[in-house]
N, C-alpha and C positions, 0 to 999 in steps of 0.2 A: 867426566863423564855429565852434560846437564839433563834432568828429568824431561822430555818429552811436557813434558804438562804441569804448567802450577798449578796449586786448589788454594782458593785460600777463605775464609769464613766472616764472613759479617751481619750477624744475631743470625736469622734462619734461612739465608743464601750465601749457597755456594757460589766463587766462581772460578771458573775451570777457564786458564788462559792454554792458547798452545806455545809454548819456550823452544823456538826453532828461528826468530826472527831475521832476519827482514822478510823470508819467503814463506817461515810457517808453514810447513810440507808435512802430510801425517805419514809418517812414516814408519813403521810397521810395532816399533816402539812405544808408540805413541798410543796403536789401536789396542795394545792389549792394555795399555794404561790407564785408555778409556774406557774397555770392557772390566777391567774391577773398581774406577772409580763407579760406574753406571750403574751394580751392582748394589754397592754399595751404599750410593747417596736415595736409592731405590729402599733398600730396610732404612734408613735412617729419617727419622719422625720429626727429627729436632731443623731437618732443612725441608723447608716449605716452595724454593723458588733457588734455577740455578741459571746461571749467568756460562755462555760459554762464546770465548773472544779470541781473541791472537794479542801477541806480546810484540810492542811498539806502533807503531803508526804508518806503516808503510803495506801490510795483505794480515790482510785475515789469513788467507791459505793458498796457499799457486796447489793445492790438490795430493795427490798421492804422489808419493814419491817412489815415484816409474823404475828408478834403476833398481832400486829391493823387489821388482815384483819373481823376480827368479827364486832371490833367497825364499821369499815368502811361499813361493811355490813349493820348495824345498821342505821348511820345515814345517807349514802345515798340509804337505800328500797334495793338496790338488790346485785348479787357479778358483775352482769352483769352493774350494775349501777356505780361500782367503777374501773370496766377496761375499760368503755366507757369513762368514762372521763381522762383516763391514753392516749387514743386511740387519743381522741380529743387534748388534748396539745402536744400528737408528731408529729399529723398531722398537726396543726394552726405554729409548730416549720417549717418542712419540708413544708409549704401550705407557707410560713408568705412571700417570695420574699426579703429578709435579710440573707445570709451568715450566717447561726450560725457553729463554732468550737469546737469539742469535744476535753476535756485532761483524755484521757486512761491509768491510772497510777494504780499497786497495782492490788486488786479485781474490777473486772468492770464483773458485774455476772448481770444475769438474766434483771430486770428496769435497770441495771448499763451498758449494756448494749444495752438495745431495747432500752433507751432515745440518745444515739451515735449515734445510728445507724439514727435517723431521721435529724437525723443534716447532715451538708453540706460535715464538712472535718471532719476527727478524725486524733487525732496524738496521737500518743502512746510512751511509755516507752521504754527502748531498754532493763531496767531490771528491774525484777521483776510483769512486770505485768500479770493477770490473766483472759482471756477476754475471756468469754462463756455466752449460756445460759444452767445452769447445773437441770433445773427443771425435768429432767429424774427420779435424785437421789429422788425426793422430790415426786415421782408417780406423777408428772405433766407438763406441758407444760406451754410455753411462751406464758401468755395475753395481752402482750403490743404488738402488729407487730413482735413479736422481729421472726415469722419462718418467716413470708412474707417476712420484710423486708430483714430479715441476707441474705436468696436464693436470692431476688434481687442484695444484692451486690455482695456474693462471688461465689452464683451460690448455684444449686442444691446438686454435688457431696460435697462440701465443709460445706453446710450446712445440710446435713444430720450428717455427720460425726462427727462435733460439738455437734448437739442435740441429736438427739439419743445416745452418748455415751456418753451424759454430758458434754463434751470434755472442760479445760479452756488449751485455746495456747498463747505466748507471742507475745510479743510487734515485733517484725523480721517476727515473723512466721503468724500477721497476715498483716503486709504488706507485704509478701508475696504473701499470698492468697487475696490478693485487699481490705483485709477491712479496713485498714486504711491506709492514703495516704503520710502520715510522721512516721517515727522514732527520737529520741531526748534522749541522756540522761536525766535523772528523773531528775537533775538537772538542763536544759533549759526548759526544756518540756512545763511547762505553759507560760514560759517568750517570746515562739519562738511561742506557740499559739496567743498570745497578737500581738507580730507584721504580726504574719498571720491576725491579726482581723484587724491592721493596715492597711495593704498592702489592703485587699477587702476595707474598706473605703473608701480606697483614691480614687477605681474607679466610675465614673458616676455612682448613686444611682439607675438612671431610666433602664438603659442600662445594670445592676447585676439581675435588678428584670427583666426586659424582658425577660433575658436567663435561670434565674430560672425557670422563667414558662414554658418555654419550653424543657428546659432539664430533670428537677424533671417529674416524673412518666411517664416520653418518652418510661418507656420499653413495658408502659402497648398502646401505638400510633405506628401508622400506619406510613410508609414514607412520605407518604402524609399531613398527619395531619401534620405533624411536621414541614414540607414543608412550611405550610401555617402556620401554629403558628410562624415560622422564620419569615416568610413575612411582617409578624400582627407587633414581635416586628420591623425590620427593617423601619415599616411606622413610627410606634408608637414613634422611636429617631433620625428621619432626621428632621436637622432640629432645634433642642434641643439647648441650651445654651450650652448643653457639649460637644454634636454633632459640634456643630461649635470651642469651645475652643480648643477640638481633633486636627482641621484640622486645627487653625491657629497655636498654640504650635508645630505640625509637620515643617509647611510653614519657624517657627519663629526659626527652630531646636531646641527649650525649652521643659523642661517637662513640662507635661499639668496639668493644676491646674483644677480638678470637684466641681461639687455643691458648683458652690459659690451662685448660685441666695437660 
């Protein structure tokens, strides 16, 4: 039996790929493996950025394997425990202090959008993407934080339109409403996500972590709280090897090389 997730490394980035093409369903086994990987990546300072994608070119993920839900409830003890595991994993990704990049192509439905919503960058395919939270069609509602994160990402106006109408939108439409950061031809999408991860991994890791800590969840903080958090970030990064390298490279008119220690 194949493993649910494939993990590869390229220098300071990790690439995680859902290994269930063409549907790339989010099985119980996948979530257990992702929970372990997220914990390991959080503690590995040699990994400074992460790409999460899906095998093949058909779909990022059609979402949870709903046929497994009764089994999951039996194994975990309750439906709440099943959903809490997913909420905790996505929250860990969101608050890890390392940038995560998701690729959206083909079907990105239910959990196949809720997981990317916890990532810091989302890149979508220019063609054939169908992105949404269609739980209403099943007489249900999003259960992995999708309604909350989608509302914060695009505002209640677009979130209501997508969720209450079980609406699936294209990559260009997702870009228009602010759900994704970039749109690329499908043939270039994964390569662009990996290139972005390498770009982010070259940035000073401590400064990146500090800014993620300030910006992630900033909608829930007052301006005063954000200014205090920013000052803490300034103090944490003052006099570091990376800050010295940044200043030296500026004075010497060369590109900085961060994360050398």
